[in-house]
C-alpha positions in Angstrom: -0.2 -0.1 0.3 1.4 3.4 -1.1 1.5 5.5 2.3 0.6 9.2 2.7 2.8 11.5 1.0 4.9 8.9 -0.8 4.3 8.0 -4.7 3.1 11.2 -5.4 6.3 13.4 -5.3 6.7 15.6 -7.7 9.8 14.2 -9.6 7.9 10.5 -9.7 4.7 12.4 -11.2 6.9 14.1 -13.7 8.7 11.1 -14.6 5.4 9.3 -15.3 3.6 12.0 -17.4 6.9 11.9 -19.2 6.5 8.4 -20.2 3.1 9.3 -20.8 3.6 11.8 -23.1 6.3 10.0 -25.0 4.5 6.6 -25.7 1.4 8.8 -26.8 3.1 10.7 -29.2 5.5 7.7 -30.4 1.9 5.7 -30.9 0.7 8.6 -33.0 3.6 9.3 -35.5 5.7 6.0 -35.7 5.2 2.6 -37.6 5.4 -1.0 -35.7 7.6 -2.0 -38.2 10.8 -1.0 -39.5 13.0 1.5 -37.5 9.2 2.8 -35.5 9.1 -0.6 -34.7 12.3 -1.0 -32.9 12.2 2.4 -31.1 9.0 1.2 -29.7 10.7 -2.0 -28.7 12.8 -0.7 -27.0 10.1 2.2 -25.1 7.8 -1.2 -24.2 10.8 -3.7 -23.2 11.5 -1.2 -20.3 7.9 0.7 -19.2 5.9 -2.3 -19.8 8.1 -5.2 -18.1 6.2 -4.6 -14.5 3.0 -5.5 -16.1 3.9 -8.1 -18.1 5.2 -9.6 -15.3 2.2 -9.0 -12.8 0.0 -10.3 -15.5 2.0 -13.9 -15.6 1.1 -13.4 -11.9 -2.4 -13.6 -12.3 -2.4 -16.3 -14.5 0.2 -18.3 -12.4 0.7 -20.9 -14.9 1.5 -24.5 -13.5 4.2 -26.0 -15.2 1.9 -27.8 -18.0 0.3 -25.0 -18.7 -0.4 -23.4 -22.2 -0.3 -19.7 -22.4 -1.0 -17.4 -25.5 0.6 -13.4 -25.0 -1.4 -11.4 -27.3 0.4 -8.6 -28.7 3.2 -9.9 -27.1 5.6 -6.5 -28.0 9.3 -7.8 -27.5 8.5 -10.9 -25.6 9.0 -9.4 -22.1 5.7 -11.5 -20.7 6.7 -14.3 -23.1 9.8 -14.9 -21.3 8.4 -14.2 -18.0 5.9 -17.4 -18.9 8.4 -19.3 -20.0 10.0 -19.6 -16.7 6.7 -21.1 -15.2 6.0 -23.5 -17.8 8.7 -25.8 -17.5 6.3 -28.9 -19.4 4.1 -26.2 -21.1 4.2 -23.9 -23.8 4.0 -20.4 -24.7 3.1 -18.8 -27.7 3.6 -14.8 -28.3 1.9 -13.1 -30.9 2.2 -10.0 -32.2 1.2 -8.0 -35.8 4.3 -6.5 -36.1 7.3 -8.0 -37.9 9.9 -6.1 -35.8 7.8 -7.3 -32.7 8.0 -10.8 -33.2 11.7 -10.8 -34.2 13.1 -9.0 -30.6 10.7 -11.4 -29.0 12.1 -14.3 -30.5 15.6 -12.8 -29.7 14.8 -12.8 -26.0 13.4 -15.9 -25.8 17.0 -17.2 -27.0 18.9 -14.8 -25.0 17.0 -16.0 -21.9 17.2 -20.0 -23.3 13.5 -20.5 -23.1 13.2 -20.7 -26.9 12.3 -24.5 -26.4 9.3 -23.5 -24.7 7.9 -20.8 -26.7 6.6 -20.1 -30.1 6.2 -16.4 -31.6 4.2 -15.8 -34.9 3.0 -12.9 -36.3 -0.9 -12.6 -36.0 -3.3 -10.1 -34.9 -5.8 -10.5 -31.9 -8.8 -10.8 -34.7 -7.6 -13.7 -36.2 -5.4 -16.1 -33.9 -3.4 -19.3 -35.5 -4.7 -21.4 -32.5 -7.2 -24.7 -32.2 -10.2 -24.2 -30.5 -10.0 -24.1 -26.3 -6.3 -24.9 -26.9 -5.1 -22.4 -24.4 -5.3 -22.1 -20.5 -4.9 -18.8 -20.4 -5.0 -15.8 -22.9 -3.0 -12.3 -21.7 -3.6 -8.8 -23.3 -1.1 -6.4 -22.0 -1.7 -2.9 -23.2 -2.8 -3.2 -26.3 -6.3 -4.0 -26.3 -7.4 -0.5 -27.1 -5.4 -1.0 -30.4 -6.9 -3.9 -32.1 -8.7 -3.3 -35.1 -11.9 -4.9 -34.0 -12.3 -5.7 -30.6 -15.1 -7.8 -31.0 -14.0 -10.1 -33.3 -10.6 -10.2 -31.0 -12.8 -11.0 -28.0 -15.0 -13.5 -30.2 -11.3 -15.3 -30.4 -10.0 -14.9 -27.1 -13.1 -16.9 -25.7 -12.9 -19.6 -28.6 -8.8 -20.4 -27.9 -9.9 -20.7 -24.3 -9.9 -24.2 -22.4 -13.1 -24.5 -20.2 -12.0 -22.7 -17.1 -9.3 -20.7 -18.6 -7.9 -17.5 -17.8 -8.1 -14.4 -19.4 -6.1 -11.8 -18.0 -6.0 -7.8 -19.3 -3.6 -5.2 -18.2 -4.4 -1.4 -19.5 -2.6 1.8 -18.7 -5.5 3.7 -17.4 -4.4 6.9 -19.8 -3.9 4.5 -22.9 -7.8 4.1 -22.7 -9.5 5.9 -25.6 -10.7 9.3 -25.3 -13.9 9.0 -26.1 -15.8 7.8 -23.5 -15.2 7.8 -19.7 -12.5 5.2 -18.2 -15.3 3.7 -16.2 -17.8 3.3 -19.0 -14.8 1.7 -21.6 -14.0 -0.7 -18.6 -17.5 -1.6 -17.7 -18.7 -2.4 -21.6 -15.3 -4.2 -22.0 -16.2 -6.5 -19.1 -20.3 -6.5 -20.3 -18.2 -8.0 -23.8 -16.3 -10.8 -22.1 -19.3 -11.8 -20.1 -21.3 -12.0 -23.0 -18.9 -14.3 -24.0 -19.3 -16.9 -21.1 -16.0 -15.5 -19.1 -17.1 -14.7 -15.8 -15.1 -11.6 -14.1 -13.7 -10.8 -11.0 -14.2 -7.3 -9.6 -12.1 -4.5 -11.9 -9.0 -3.7 -10.1 -6.6 -0.6 -10.4 -3.1 -1.2 -9.4 -0.1 1.4 -9.6 3.1 0.5 -12.0 5.8 2.0 -12.6 4.6 3.7 -15.8 1.3 4.6 -14.3 -1.8 3.2 -13.0 -3.2 0.5 -15.0 -6.8 -1.6 -14.9 -6.5 -5.0 -14.3 -9.2 -7.4 -15.3 -9.7 -11.2 -14.6 -12.1 -13.6 -15.9 -12.7 -17.3 -16.0 -14.2 -19.0 -18.9 -17.3 -20.8 -17.9 -17.4 -23.5 -20.5 
C-alpha cells in the first residue's frame, strides 16, 4: 500500500507524465515495423516490464500450462511465462514483424526458446485451435485492436474450459471518446457475454502509471 505522502512526489509524477507523453507521441507518429518498431520495442521492454510480469503472476501458470500472449511486443511477458511452464508452452503473437523478431531474440537469450513459439498474428485471427489455451493475456494493446469484438470472440474461442483471461491496460491509454469507467464496464460486459466470468475490476499502480486489471475465467 502506498504510504501517505509517498508515490506522489513531483519527480515521480513528472517521470510518469513524461513516459505517458512519449508513448502517446510515438504511437501516433511511428510505424510498428521498421525503425519505428525498433524504437517502440525498446520503449516497451522497459516501460511495460512490470505489467507483463504482473499479468503472468495473475495467470499463475502451472508447469504444463499453455499460455498465449496477445500483442506480445518485445517478449518480456513471453519469457516470464515460459519460466513458469517447464512442461507447457507459451505462444507470443504480434502483428509487427519487428516485435516478433525482438521477442524471438529475447527468448533465445533467456534460453526458453524450446518452450516458446512466436508468430506474426493479430487478435482478430488467432492461429490456434479451439479450447487450446489455459490462459489468454493482453497487456497494453486491447485498445489498439482493429476489431475488438472479433478479437474477444477469438479469445473466448481458444480458451480451454476454466481458462483464464487477463487484461492489463494503462488508464491513460484508454480511448478518450468515453469515460474510463464506461469503457472498462463495456469491456467487462463484452467478456461476460462470451461466457467469461469476470472478477471485480482493480486499478493498480505500476512504474509507468496506474492500470486497469481485469481477470476472468471461462465458464465452459
